[in-house]
PDB file with one MODEL, atoms N, CA, C and O in Angstrom:
MODEL        1
ATOM      1  N   MET A   1     -15.298   2.918 -11.952  1.00  0.00           N
ATOM      2  CA  MET A   1     -14.601   2.070 -10.720  1.00  0.00           C
ATOM      3  C   MET A   1     -15.175   2.546  -9.687  1.00  0.00           C
ATOM      4  O   MET A   1     -15.348   3.763  -9.625  1.00  0.00           O
ATOM      5  N   LYS A   2     -15.520   1.863  -8.841  1.00  0.00           N
ATOM      6  CA  LYS A   2     -15.829   2.261  -7.290  1.00  0.00           C
ATOM      7  C   LYS A   2     -14.887   2.698  -6.576  1.00  0.00           C
ATOM      8  O   LYS A   2     -15.120   3.731  -5.949  1.00  0.00           O
ATOM      9  N   LYS A   3     -13.633   2.105  -6.451  1.00  0.00           N
ATOM     10  CA  LYS A   3     -12.881   2.943  -5.105  1.00  0.00           C
ATOM     11  C   LYS A   3     -11.609   2.395  -5.763  1.00  0.00           C
ATOM     12  O   LYS A   3     -11.429   1.350  -6.388  1.00  0.00           O
ATOM     13  N   ILE A   4     -10.414   3.834  -5.304  1.00  0.00           N
ATOM     14  CA  ILE A   4      -8.987   3.782  -6.008  1.00  0.00           C
ATOM     15  C   ILE A   4      -8.597   4.389  -4.684  1.00  0.00           C
ATOM     16  O   ILE A   4      -9.171   5.300  -4.086  1.00  0.00           O
ATOM     17  N   LEU A   5      -7.451   3.678  -4.314  1.00  0.00           N
ATOM     18  CA  LEU A   5      -6.461   4.345  -3.385  1.00  0.00           C
ATOM     19  C   LEU A   5      -5.508   4.886  -3.780  1.00  0.00           C
ATOM     20  O   LEU A   5      -5.006   4.465  -4.822  1.00  0.00           O
ATOM     21  N   LEU A   6      -4.864   6.109  -3.035  1.00  0.00           N
ATOM     22  CA  LEU A   6      -3.977   6.659  -3.848  1.00  0.00           C
ATOM     23  C   LEU A   6      -2.854   7.212  -2.741  1.00  0.00           C
ATOM     24  O   LEU A   6      -3.233   8.089  -1.965  1.00  0.00           O
ATOM     25  N   THR A   7      -1.653   6.783  -2.658  1.00  0.00           N
ATOM     26  CA  THR A   7      -0.139   6.907  -1.330  1.00  0.00           C
ATOM     27  C   THR A   7       0.301   7.990  -2.350  1.00  0.00           C
ATOM     28  O   THR A   7       0.172   8.028  -3.573  1.00  0.00           O
ATOM     29  N   GLY A   8       0.843   8.830  -1.502  1.00  0.00           N
ATOM     30  CA  GLY A   8       1.670  10.153  -1.874  1.00  0.00           C
ATOM     31  C   GLY A   8       0.952  11.324  -2.193  1.00  0.00           C
ATOM     32  O   GLY A   8       1.332  12.317  -2.814  1.00  0.00           O
ATOM     33  N   ALA A   9      -0.677  10.942  -1.429  1.00  0.00           N
ATOM     34  CA  ALA A   9      -1.279  12.200  -2.258  1.00  0.00           C
ATOM     35  C   ALA A   9      -0.610  13.734  -1.853  1.00  0.00           C
ATOM     36  O   ALA A   9      -0.677  14.634  -2.690  1.00  0.00           O
ATOM     37  N   ALA A  10      -0.053  13.941  -0.707  1.00  0.00           N
ATOM     38  CA  ALA A  10       0.495  15.148  -0.597  1.00  0.00           C
ATOM     39  C   ALA A  10       1.709  15.638  -1.570  1.00  0.00           C
ATOM     40  O   ALA A  10       1.966  16.835  -1.704  1.00  0.00           O
ATOM     41  N   GLY A  11       2.384  14.674  -2.194  1.00  0.00           N
ATOM     42  CA  GLY A  11       3.115  14.922  -3.128  1.00  0.00           C
ATOM     43  C   GLY A  11       3.228  15.654  -4.647  1.00  0.00           C
ATOM     44  O   GLY A  11       2.270  16.191  -5.204  1.00  0.00           O
ATOM     45  N   ALA A  12       4.217  15.590  -5.051  1.00  0.00           N
ATOM     46  CA  ALA A  12       4.249  16.452  -6.376  1.00  0.00           C
ATOM     47  C   ALA A  12       3.029  15.559  -7.427  1.00  0.00           C
ATOM     48  O   ALA A  12       1.925  15.969  -7.786  1.00  0.00           O
ATOM     49  N   LEU A  13       3.591  14.436  -7.689  1.00  0.00           N
ATOM     50  CA  LEU A  13       2.284  14.002  -8.434  1.00  0.00           C
ATOM     51  C   LEU A  13       0.992  13.544  -7.852  1.00  0.00           C
ATOM     52  O   LEU A  13      -0.058  13.547  -8.493  1.00  0.00           O
ATOM     53  N   GLY A  14       1.121  13.079  -6.398  1.00  0.00           N
ATOM     54  CA  GLY A  14       0.068  12.772  -6.091  1.00  0.00           C
ATOM     55  C   GLY A  14      -1.080  13.826  -6.329  1.00  0.00           C
ATOM     56  O   GLY A  14      -2.143  13.872  -6.949  1.00  0.00           O
ATOM     57  N   SER A  15      -0.373  14.599  -5.569  1.00  0.00           N
ATOM     58  CA  SER A  15      -1.294  16.125  -5.156  1.00  0.00           C
ATOM     59  C   SER A  15      -2.345  16.468  -7.139  1.00  0.00           C
ATOM     60  O   SER A  15      -3.516  16.803  -7.313  1.00  0.00           O
ATOM     61  N   ARG A  16      -1.417  16.228  -8.025  1.00  0.00           N
ATOM     62  CA  ARG A  16      -1.935  17.100  -8.996  1.00  0.00           C
ATOM     63  C   ARG A  16      -3.049  15.324  -9.826  1.00  0.00           C
ATOM     64  O   ARG A  16      -3.874  15.248 -10.737  1.00  0.00           O
ATOM     65  N   LEU A  17      -2.634  14.602  -9.187  1.00  0.00           N
ATOM     66  CA  LEU A  17      -3.593  13.803  -9.728  1.00  0.00           C
ATOM     67  C   LEU A  17      -5.039  13.216  -8.641  1.00  0.00           C
ATOM     68  O   LEU A  17      -6.009  12.493  -8.867  1.00  0.00           O
ATOM     69  N   ARG A  18      -4.728  13.685  -7.876  1.00  0.00           N
ATOM     70  CA  ARG A  18      -6.322  13.867  -6.605  1.00  0.00           C
ATOM     71  C   ARG A  18      -7.868  13.989  -7.274  1.00  0.00           C
ATOM     72  O   ARG A  18      -8.897  13.397  -6.949  1.00  0.00           O
ATOM     73  N   ALA A  19      -7.678  14.789  -8.122  1.00  0.00           N
ATOM     74  CA  ALA A  19      -8.991  15.227  -8.818  1.00  0.00           C
ATOM     75  C   ALA A  19      -8.917  14.674  -9.648  1.00  0.00           C
ATOM     76  O   ALA A  19     -10.102  14.341  -9.622  1.00  0.00           O
ATOM     77  N   PRO A  20      -8.381  13.970 -10.893  1.00  0.00           N
ATOM     78  CA  PRO A  20      -8.517  13.220 -12.137  1.00  0.00           C
ATOM     79  C   PRO A  20      -8.851  12.196 -11.665  1.00  0.00           C
ATOM     80  O   PRO A  20      -9.719  11.600 -12.303  1.00  0.00           O
ATOM     81  N   LEU A  21      -8.419  11.637 -10.574  1.00  0.00           N
ATOM     82  CA  LEU A  21      -8.574  10.164  -9.881  1.00  0.00           C
ATOM     83  C   LEU A  21     -10.279  10.082  -9.406  1.00  0.00           C
ATOM     84  O   LEU A  21     -11.074   9.163  -9.605  1.00  0.00           O
ATOM     85  N   ALA A  22     -10.514  11.545  -8.637  1.00  0.00           N
ATOM     86  CA  ALA A  22     -11.734  11.450  -7.736  1.00  0.00           C
ATOM     87  C   ALA A  22     -12.810  11.492  -8.877  1.00  0.00           C
ATOM     88  O   ALA A  22     -13.830  10.806  -8.813  1.00  0.00           O
ATOM     89  N   ALA A  23     -12.614  12.079  -9.611  1.00  0.00           N
ATOM     90  CA  ALA A  23     -13.371  11.797 -11.092  1.00  0.00           C
ATOM     91  C   ALA A  23     -13.609  10.497 -11.894  1.00  0.00           C
ATOM     92  O   ALA A  23     -14.456  10.040 -12.662  1.00  0.00           O
ATOM     93  N   MET A  24     -12.659  10.203 -11.439  1.00  0.00           N
ATOM     94  CA  MET A  24     -12.448   8.052 -11.913  1.00  0.00           C
ATOM     95  C   MET A  24     -13.439   7.490 -11.216  1.00  0.00           C
ATOM     96  O   MET A  24     -13.937   6.519 -11.783  1.00  0.00           O
ATOM     97  N   ALA A  25     -14.074   7.881  -9.768  1.00  0.00           N
ATOM     98  CA  ALA A  25     -14.114   6.661  -8.718  1.00  0.00           C
ATOM     99  C   ALA A  25     -15.508   7.252  -8.177  1.00  0.00           C
ATOM    100  O   ALA A  25     -15.929   8.399  -8.329  1.00  0.00           O
ATOM    101  N   ASP A  26     -15.962   6.446  -7.675  1.00  0.00           N
ATOM    102  CA  ASP A  26     -16.948   6.516  -6.748  1.00  0.00           C
ATOM    103  C   ASP A  26     -16.388   7.169  -5.535  1.00  0.00           C
ATOM    104  O   ASP A  26     -17.024   8.103  -5.045  1.00  0.00           O
ATOM    105  N   GLN A  27     -15.468   6.853  -5.090  1.00  0.00           N
ATOM    106  CA  GLN A  27     -14.825   6.924  -3.659  1.00  0.00           C
ATOM    107  C   GLN A  27     -13.254   7.017  -4.137  1.00  0.00           C
ATOM    108  O   GLN A  27     -12.835   6.250  -5.004  1.00  0.00           O
ATOM    109  N   LEU A  28     -12.547   7.843  -3.619  1.00  0.00           N
ATOM    110  CA  LEU A  28     -11.108   8.282  -3.565  1.00  0.00           C
ATOM    111  C   LEU A  28     -10.533   8.181  -1.989  1.00  0.00           C
ATOM    112  O   LEU A  28     -10.803   8.890  -1.020  1.00  0.00           O
ATOM    113  N   LEU A  29      -9.819   7.262  -2.085  1.00  0.00           N
ATOM    114  CA  LEU A  29      -9.345   7.351  -0.183  1.00  0.00           C
ATOM    115  C   LEU A  29      -7.363   7.574  -0.542  1.00  0.00           C
ATOM    116  O   LEU A  29      -6.566   6.738  -0.967  1.00  0.00           O
ATOM    117  N   SER A  30      -7.180   8.784  -0.215  1.00  0.00           N
ATOM    118  CA  SER A  30      -5.817   9.361  -0.379  1.00  0.00           C
ATOM    119  C   SER A  30      -5.264   9.530   0.930  1.00  0.00           C
ATOM    120  O   SER A  30      -5.686  10.256   1.831  1.00  0.00           O
ATOM    121  N   THR A  31      -3.996   8.564   0.925  1.00  0.00           N
ATOM    122  CA  THR A  31      -3.162   8.703   1.996  1.00  0.00           C
ATOM    123  C   THR A  31      -2.006   9.570   1.886  1.00  0.00           C
ATOM    124  O   THR A  31      -1.831  10.060   0.770  1.00  0.00           O
ATOM    125  N   ASP A  32      -0.883   9.972   3.125  1.00  0.00           N
ATOM    126  CA  ASP A  32       0.348  10.213   2.908  1.00  0.00           C
ATOM    127  C   ASP A  32       0.613  10.272   4.501  1.00  0.00           C
ATOM    128  O   ASP A  32      -0.238  10.215   5.389  1.00  0.00           O
ATOM    129  N   LEU A  33       2.171  10.418   4.646  1.00  0.00           N
ATOM    130  CA  LEU A  33       2.378  11.119   5.759  1.00  0.00           C
ATOM    131  C   LEU A  33       1.964  12.609   6.539  1.00  0.00           C
ATOM    132  O   LEU A  33       1.851  12.844   7.742  1.00  0.00           O
ATOM    133  N   ALA A  34       1.816  13.361   5.542  1.00  0.00           N
ATOM    134  CA  ALA A  34       1.372  14.884   5.807  1.00  0.00           C
ATOM    135  C   ALA A  34       0.184  14.737   6.888  1.00  0.00           C
ATOM    136  O   ALA A  34      -0.230  13.607   7.145  1.00  0.00           O
ATOM    137  N   ALA A  35      -0.230  15.582   7.364  1.00  0.00           N
ATOM    138  CA  ALA A  35      -0.747  16.113   8.075  1.00  0.00           C
ATOM    139  C   ALA A  35      -2.404  16.239   7.518  1.00  0.00           C
ATOM    140  O   ALA A  35      -3.423  15.723   7.977  1.00  0.00           O
ATOM    141  N   GLU A  36      -2.195  17.181   6.294  1.00  0.00           N
ATOM    142  CA  GLU A  36      -3.136  16.733   5.640  1.00  0.00           C
ATOM    143  C   GLU A  36      -2.723  17.488   4.333  1.00  0.00           C
ATOM    144  O   GLU A  36      -1.704  18.165   4.196  1.00  0.00           O
ATOM    145  N   VAL A  37      -3.911  17.201   3.184  1.00  0.00           N
ATOM    146  CA  VAL A  37      -3.410  17.503   1.653  1.00  0.00           C
ATOM    147  C   VAL A  37      -4.402  18.835   0.920  1.00  0.00           C
ATOM    148  O   VAL A  37      -4.526  19.108  -0.274  1.00  0.00           O
ATOM    149  N   GLY A  38      -4.963  19.444   2.015  1.00  0.00           N
ATOM    150  CA  GLY A  38      -5.918  20.694   1.542  1.00  0.00           C
ATOM    151  C   GLY A  38      -7.133  19.914   1.137  1.00  0.00           C
ATOM    152  O   GLY A  38      -7.373  18.727   1.362  1.00  0.00           O
ATOM    153  N   ASP A  39      -8.020  21.007   0.351  1.00  0.00           N
ATOM    154  CA  ASP A  39      -9.167  20.698   0.118  1.00  0.00           C
ATOM    155  C   ASP A  39      -9.496  19.360  -0.410  1.00  0.00           C
ATOM    156  O   ASP A  39      -8.699  18.895  -1.225  1.00  0.00           O
ATOM    157  N   LEU A  40     -10.659  18.575  -0.049  1.00  0.00           N
ATOM    158  CA  LEU A  40     -10.885  17.140  -0.590  1.00  0.00           C
ATOM    159  C   LEU A  40     -12.222  17.078  -1.505  1.00  0.00           C
ATOM    160  O   LEU A  40     -13.291  17.561  -1.132  1.00  0.00           O
ATOM    161  N   ALA A  41     -12.049  16.483  -2.635  1.00  0.00           N
ATOM    162  CA  ALA A  41     -13.114  16.484  -3.453  1.00  0.00           C
ATOM    163  C   ALA A  41     -14.184  15.671  -2.726  1.00  0.00           C
ATOM    164  O   ALA A  41     -13.904  15.086  -1.680  1.00  0.00           O
ATOM    165  N   ASP A  42     -15.470  15.624  -3.293  1.00  0.00           N
ATOM    166  CA  ASP A  42     -16.854  15.432  -2.450  1.00  0.00           C
ATOM    167  C   ASP A  42     -16.560  14.077  -2.055  1.00  0.00           C
ATOM    168  O   ASP A  42     -16.701  13.812  -0.862  1.00  0.00           O
ATOM    169  N   ASN A  43     -16.107  13.012  -2.983  1.00  0.00           N
ATOM    170  CA  ASN A  43     -15.829  11.586  -2.803  1.00  0.00           C
ATOM    171  C   ASN A  43     -14.820  11.289  -2.339  1.00  0.00           C
ATOM    172  O   ASN A  43     -14.765  10.123  -1.949  1.00  0.00           O
ATOM    173  N   GLU A  44     -13.838  11.965  -2.194  1.00  0.00           N
ATOM    174  CA  GLU A  44     -12.358  11.537  -1.406  1.00  0.00           C
ATOM    175  C   GLU A  44     -12.509  11.433   0.320  1.00  0.00           C
ATOM    176  O   GLU A  44     -13.381  11.858   1.077  1.00  0.00           O
ATOM    177  N   THR A  45     -11.561  10.859   0.504  1.00  0.00           N
ATOM    178  CA  THR A  45     -11.145  10.622   1.904  1.00  0.00           C
ATOM    179  C   THR A  45     -10.019  10.840   2.144  1.00  0.00           C
ATOM    180  O   THR A  45      -9.293  10.699   1.160  1.00  0.00           O
ATOM    181  N   TYR A  46      -9.261  11.291   3.531  1.00  0.00           N
ATOM    182  CA  TYR A  46      -8.171  11.306   3.484  1.00  0.00           C
ATOM    183  C   TYR A  46      -7.463  10.627   4.823  1.00  0.00           C
ATOM    184  O   TYR A  46      -8.000  10.924   5.890  1.00  0.00           O
ATOM    185  N   VAL A  47      -6.455   9.856   4.866  1.00  0.00           N
ATOM    186  CA  VAL A  47      -6.102   8.945   6.035  1.00  0.00           C
ATOM    187  C   VAL A  47      -4.684   9.180   6.191  1.00  0.00           C
ATOM    188  O   VAL A  47      -3.955   8.857   5.253  1.00  0.00           O
ATOM    189  N   GLN A  48      -4.083   9.791   7.432  1.00  0.00           N
ATOM    190  CA  GLN A  48      -2.700  10.451   7.302  1.00  0.00           C
ATOM    191  C   GLN A  48      -2.030   8.651   8.272  1.00  0.00           C
ATOM    192  O   GLN A  48      -2.183   8.279   9.435  1.00  0.00           O
ATOM    193  N   ALA A  49      -1.314   7.991   7.073  1.00  0.00           N
ATOM    194  CA  ALA A  49      -0.996   7.272   7.205  1.00  0.00           C
ATOM    195  C   ALA A  49       0.720   6.477   6.907  1.00  0.00           C
ATOM    196  O   ALA A  49       1.086   6.725   5.758  1.00  0.00           O
ATOM    197  N   ASP A  50       1.508   5.824   7.514  1.00  0.00           N
ATOM    198  CA  ASP A  50       2.549   5.086   7.403  1.00  0.00           C
ATOM    199  C   ASP A  50       2.170   3.955   6.365  1.00  0.00           C
ATOM    200  O   ASP A  50       1.310   3.121   6.648  1.00  0.00           O
ATOM    201  N   LEU A  51       2.989   3.949   4.882  1.00  0.00           N
ATOM    202  CA  LEU A  51       2.930   3.027   4.680  1.00  0.00           C
ATOM    203  C   LEU A  51       3.523   1.360   4.836  1.00  0.00           C
ATOM    204  O   LEU A  51       3.238   0.271   4.337  1.00  0.00           O
ATOM    205  N   ALA A  52       4.570   1.921   5.896  1.00  0.00           N
ATOM    206  CA  ALA A  52       5.074   0.436   6.335  1.00  0.00           C
ATOM    207  C   ALA A  52       4.555   0.091   7.315  1.00  0.00           C
ATOM    208  O   ALA A  52       5.138  -0.722   8.033  1.00  0.00           O
ATOM    209  N   ASP A  53       3.358   0.565   7.648  1.00  0.00           N
ATOM    210  CA  ASP A  53       2.589  -0.140   8.729  1.00  0.00           C
ATOM    211  C   ASP A  53       1.186  -1.174   7.840  1.00  0.00           C
ATOM    212  O   ASP A  53       0.062  -0.828   7.475  1.00  0.00           O
ATOM    213  N   PHE A  54       1.900  -2.488   7.748  1.00  0.00           N
ATOM    214  CA  PHE A  54       1.414  -3.023   7.198  1.00  0.00           C
ATOM    215  C   PHE A  54      -0.359  -3.411   7.054  1.00  0.00           C
ATOM    216  O   PHE A  54      -1.218  -3.423   6.173  1.00  0.00           O
ATOM    217  N   ASP A  55      -0.246  -3.686   8.439  1.00  0.00           N
ATOM    218  CA  ASP A  55      -1.883  -3.679   8.825  1.00  0.00           C
ATOM    219  C   ASP A  55      -2.586  -2.641   8.614  1.00  0.00           C
ATOM    220  O   ASP A  55      -3.741  -2.967   8.340  1.00  0.00           O
ATOM    221  N   VAL A  56      -2.345  -1.016   8.614  1.00  0.00           N
ATOM    222  CA  VAL A  56      -3.175   0.131   8.284  1.00  0.00           C
ATOM    223  C   VAL A  56      -3.116   0.052   6.868  1.00  0.00           C
ATOM    224  O   VAL A  56      -4.127   0.590   6.415  1.00  0.00           O
ATOM    225  N   VAL A  57      -2.256  -0.453   5.822  1.00  0.00           N
ATOM    226  CA  VAL A  57      -2.412  -0.386   4.334  1.00  0.00           C
ATOM    227  C   VAL A  57      -3.221  -1.609   4.236  1.00  0.00           C
ATOM    228  O   VAL A  57      -3.914  -1.535   3.222  1.00  0.00           O
ATOM    229  N   GLN A  58      -3.364  -2.418   4.712  1.00  0.00           N
ATOM    230  CA  GLN A  58      -4.185  -3.895   4.223  1.00  0.00           C
ATOM    231  C   GLN A  58      -5.653  -3.032   4.391  1.00  0.00           C
ATOM    232  O   GLN A  58      -6.346  -2.785   3.404  1.00  0.00           O
ATOM    233  N   ASP A  59      -6.047  -2.591   5.823  1.00  0.00           N
ATOM    234  CA  ASP A  59      -7.210  -2.108   5.984  1.00  0.00           C
ATOM    235  C   ASP A  59      -7.785  -1.283   5.117  1.00  0.00           C
ATOM    236  O   ASP A  59      -8.986  -1.130   4.897  1.00  0.00           O
ATOM    237  N   MET A  60      -6.423  -0.502   4.402  1.00  0.00           N
ATOM    238  CA  MET A  60      -7.173   0.568   3.894  1.00  0.00           C
ATOM    239  C   MET A  60      -7.781   0.277   2.002  1.00  0.00           C
ATOM    240  O   MET A  60      -8.621   0.770   1.249  1.00  0.00           O
ATOM    241  N   ALA A  61      -6.776  -0.768   1.956  1.00  0.00           N
ATOM    242  CA  ALA A  61      -7.120  -1.590   0.216  1.00  0.00           C
ATOM    243  C   ALA A  61      -8.058  -2.531   0.229  1.00  0.00           C
ATOM    244  O   ALA A  61      -8.350  -3.225  -0.745  1.00  0.00           O
ATOM    245  N   ASP A  62      -8.684  -2.608   1.581  1.00  0.00           N
ATOM    246  CA  ASP A  62     -10.177  -3.413   1.510  1.00  0.00           C
ATOM    247  C   ASP A  62     -10.956  -2.837   0.102  1.00  0.00           C
ATOM    248  O   ASP A  62     -10.741  -1.697  -0.309  1.00  0.00           O
ATOM    249  N   GLY A  63     -11.392  -3.278  -0.217  1.00  0.00           N
ATOM    250  CA  GLY A  63     -12.377  -3.123  -1.341  1.00  0.00           C
ATOM    251  C   GLY A  63     -12.343  -1.974  -2.441  1.00  0.00           C
ATOM    252  O   GLY A  63     -13.224  -1.441  -3.115  1.00  0.00           O
ATOM    253  N   VAL A  64     -10.604  -1.768  -2.321  1.00  0.00           N
ATOM    254  CA  VAL A  64      -9.789  -1.247  -3.862  1.00  0.00           C
ATOM    255  C   VAL A  64      -9.547  -1.829  -4.744  1.00  0.00           C
ATOM    256  O   VAL A  64      -8.693  -2.716  -4.733  1.00  0.00           O
ATOM    257  N   GLU A  65     -10.314  -1.456  -5.891  1.00  0.00           N
ATOM    258  CA  GLU A  65     -10.294  -1.725  -7.112  1.00  0.00           C
ATOM    259  C   GLU A  65      -8.676  -1.193  -7.994  1.00  0.00           C
ATOM    260  O   GLU A  65      -8.607  -1.546  -9.171  1.00  0.00           O
ATOM    261  N   MET A  66      -7.927  -0.696  -7.640  1.00  0.00           N
ATOM    262  CA  MET A  66      -7.011  -0.060  -8.135  1.00  0.00           C
ATOM    263  C   MET A  66      -6.458   0.929  -7.295  1.00  0.00           C
ATOM    264  O   MET A  66      -7.106   1.817  -6.741  1.00  0.00           O
ATOM    265  N   ILE A  67      -4.788   0.686  -7.188  1.00  0.00           N
ATOM    266  CA  ILE A  67      -4.130   1.269  -6.202  1.00  0.00           C
ATOM    267  C   ILE A  67      -2.865   2.558  -6.955  1.00  0.00           C
ATOM    268  O   ILE A  67      -1.716   2.153  -7.131  1.00  0.00           O
ATOM    269  N   VAL A  68      -3.071   3.425  -7.180  1.00  0.00           N
ATOM    270  CA  VAL A  68      -2.176   4.278  -7.549  1.00  0.00           C
ATOM    271  C   VAL A  68      -0.605   4.662  -6.436  1.00  0.00           C
ATOM    272  O   VAL A  68      -0.680   5.297  -5.385  1.00  0.00           O
ATOM    273  N   HIS A  69       0.056   4.370  -6.734  1.00  0.00           N
ATOM    274  CA  HIS A  69       1.245   3.990  -5.595  1.00  0.00           C
ATOM    275  C   HIS A  69       2.442   4.866  -5.932  1.00  0.00           C
ATOM    276  O   HIS A  69       3.498   4.554  -6.482  1.00  0.00           O
ATOM    277  N   PHE A  70       1.985   6.140  -5.427  1.00  0.00           N
ATOM    278  CA  PHE A  70       3.251   7.472  -5.404  1.00  0.00           C
ATOM    279  C   PHE A  70       4.086   7.580  -4.202  1.00  0.00           C
ATOM    280  O   PHE A  70       5.080   8.303  -4.272  1.00  0.00           O
ATOM    281  N   GLY A  71       3.778   6.858  -2.924  1.00  0.00           N
ATOM    282  CA  GLY A  71       4.070   7.256  -1.628  1.00  0.00           C
ATOM    283  C   GLY A  71       5.640   6.658  -1.718  1.00  0.00           C
ATOM    284  O   GLY A  71       5.739   5.431  -1.682  1.00  0.00           O
ATOM    285  N   ALA A  72       6.680   7.329  -1.815  1.00  0.00           N
ATOM    286  CA  ALA A  72       7.919   6.948  -1.653  1.00  0.00           C
ATOM    287  C   ALA A  72       9.089   8.428  -1.380  1.00  0.00           C
ATOM    288  O   ALA A  72       8.628   9.556  -1.208  1.00  0.00           O
ATOM    289  N   ILE A  73      10.473   8.171  -1.386  1.00  0.00           N
ATOM    290  CA  ILE A  73      10.957   9.231  -1.157  1.00  0.00           C
ATOM    291  C   ILE A  73      11.718   9.473  -2.743  1.00  0.00           C
ATOM    292  O   ILE A  73      12.500   8.621  -3.164  1.00  0.00           O
ATOM    293  N   PRO A  74      11.487  10.362  -3.321  1.00  0.00           N
ATOM    294  CA  PRO A  74      11.707  10.567  -4.636  1.00  0.00           C
ATOM    295  C   PRO A  74      13.319  10.685  -4.871  1.00  0.00           C
ATOM    296  O   PRO A  74      13.730  10.212  -5.930  1.00  0.00           O
ATOM    297  N   ASP A  75      14.308  11.296  -3.947  1.00  0.00           N
ATOM    298  CA  ASP A  75      15.313  11.932  -3.877  1.00  0.00           C
ATOM    299  C   ASP A  75      16.766  11.078  -2.973  1.00  0.00           C
ATOM    300  O   ASP A  75      16.700  10.492  -1.893  1.00  0.00           O
ATOM    301  N   GLU A  76      17.390  11.179  -3.422  1.00  0.00           N
ATOM    302  CA  GLU A  76      18.560  10.470  -2.378  1.00  0.00           C
ATOM    303  C   GLU A  76      18.648  10.418  -1.333  1.00  0.00           C
ATOM    304  O   GLU A  76      18.771  11.538  -0.837  1.00  0.00           O
ATOM    305  N   ALA A  77      18.655   9.061  -0.145  1.00  0.00           N
ATOM    306  CA  ALA A  77      18.498   9.422   1.106  1.00  0.00           C
ATOM    307  C   ALA A  77      19.229   8.373   1.631  1.00  0.00           C
ATOM    308  O   ALA A  77      19.826   7.668   0.818  1.00  0.00           O
ATOM    309  N   PRO A  78      19.320   8.106   2.829  1.00  0.00           N
ATOM    310  CA  PRO A  78      20.040   6.533   3.340  1.00  0.00           C
ATOM    311  C   PRO A  78      19.238   5.440   2.911  1.00  0.00           C
ATOM    312  O   PRO A  78      18.065   5.445   2.538  1.00  0.00           O
ATOM    313  N   PHE A  79      20.140   4.394   3.033  1.00  0.00           N
ATOM    314  CA  PHE A  79      19.156   2.884   2.263  1.00  0.00           C
ATOM    315  C   PHE A  79      18.140   2.918   2.944  1.00  0.00           C
ATOM    316  O   PHE A  79      16.973   3.163   2.638  1.00  0.00           O
ATOM    317  N   ASP A  80      18.717   2.606   4.100  1.00  0.00           N
ATOM    318  CA  ASP A  80      17.125   2.102   5.153  1.00  0.00           C
ATOM    319  C   ASP A  80      15.967   2.781   4.983  1.00  0.00           C
ATOM    320  O   ASP A  80      14.907   2.167   4.862  1.00  0.00           O
ATOM    321  N   ASP A  81      16.032   4.241   4.951  1.00  0.00           N
ATOM    322  CA  ASP A  81      14.898   5.269   4.711  1.00  0.00           C
ATOM    323  C   ASP A  81      13.954   4.620   3.137  1.00  0.00           C
ATOM    324  O   ASP A  81      12.796   4.208   3.070  1.00  0.00           O
ATOM    325  N   ILE A  82      14.991   4.753   2.049  1.00  0.00           N
ATOM    326  CA  ILE A  82      14.552   4.133   0.829  1.00  0.00           C
ATOM    327  C   ILE A  82      14.058   2.548   0.806  1.00  0.00           C
ATOM    328  O   ILE A  82      13.273   2.309  -0.111  1.00  0.00           O
ATOM    329  N   LEU A  83      14.345   1.575   1.552  1.00  0.00           N
ATOM    330  CA  LEU A  83      14.030   0.506   1.578  1.00  0.00           C
ATOM    331  C   LEU A  83      12.993   0.255   2.164  1.00  0.00           C
ATOM    332  O   LEU A  83      12.476  -0.832   1.908  1.00  0.00           O
ATOM    333  N   LYS A  84      12.299   1.192   3.186  1.00  0.00           N
ATOM    334  CA  LYS A  84      11.230   1.251   4.297  1.00  0.00           C
ATOM    335  C   LYS A  84      10.238   1.851   3.319  1.00  0.00           C
ATOM    336  O   LYS A  84       9.195   1.204   3.228  1.00  0.00           O
ATOM    337  N   ASN A  85      10.326   2.969   2.547  1.00  0.00           N
ATOM    338  CA  ASN A  85       9.266   3.667   1.767  1.00  0.00           C
ATOM    339  C   ASN A  85       9.090   3.417   0.444  1.00  0.00           C
ATOM    340  O   ASN A  85       8.006   3.509  -0.131  1.00  0.00           O
ATOM    341  N   ASN A  86      10.330   3.040  -0.161  1.00  0.00           N
ATOM    342  CA  ASN A  86      10.292   2.943  -1.916  1.00  0.00           C
ATOM    343  C   ASN A  86       9.868   1.313  -1.750  1.00  0.00           C
ATOM    344  O   ASN A  86       8.926   0.958  -2.459  1.00  0.00           O
ATOM    345  N   ILE A  87      10.347   0.516  -1.067  1.00  0.00           N
ATOM    346  CA  ILE A  87      10.240  -0.980  -1.225  1.00  0.00           C
ATOM    347  C   ILE A  87       9.261  -1.890   0.044  1.00  0.00           C
ATOM    348  O   ILE A  87       8.369  -2.599  -0.420  1.00  0.00           O
ATOM    349  N   VAL A  88       9.345  -1.880   0.846  1.00  0.00           N
ATOM    350  CA  VAL A  88       8.694  -2.543   2.048  1.00  0.00           C
ATOM    351  C   VAL A  88       7.483  -2.484   1.796  1.00  0.00           C
ATOM    352  O   VAL A  88       6.664  -2.946   2.591  1.00  0.00           O
TER     353      VAL A  88
ENDMDL
END
């Protein structure tokens, strides 16, 4: 696979999937709201981004063959936060 986009790369699932996904692709693009995610694989790029920004997401998705989407709020939260992060 040429390019994979991983959202929620700093979360519980995303942080555990980064290495296996990097091994599956020529290029792994990881993203999260967090400032950093730690050490990157040789073929991994990290972009701090808000998934609610459609233009940024559209740019990141350019040329991507698979999106692994874990960028969400996993717990109870106000509806507006869940709507923005989990649905929109």
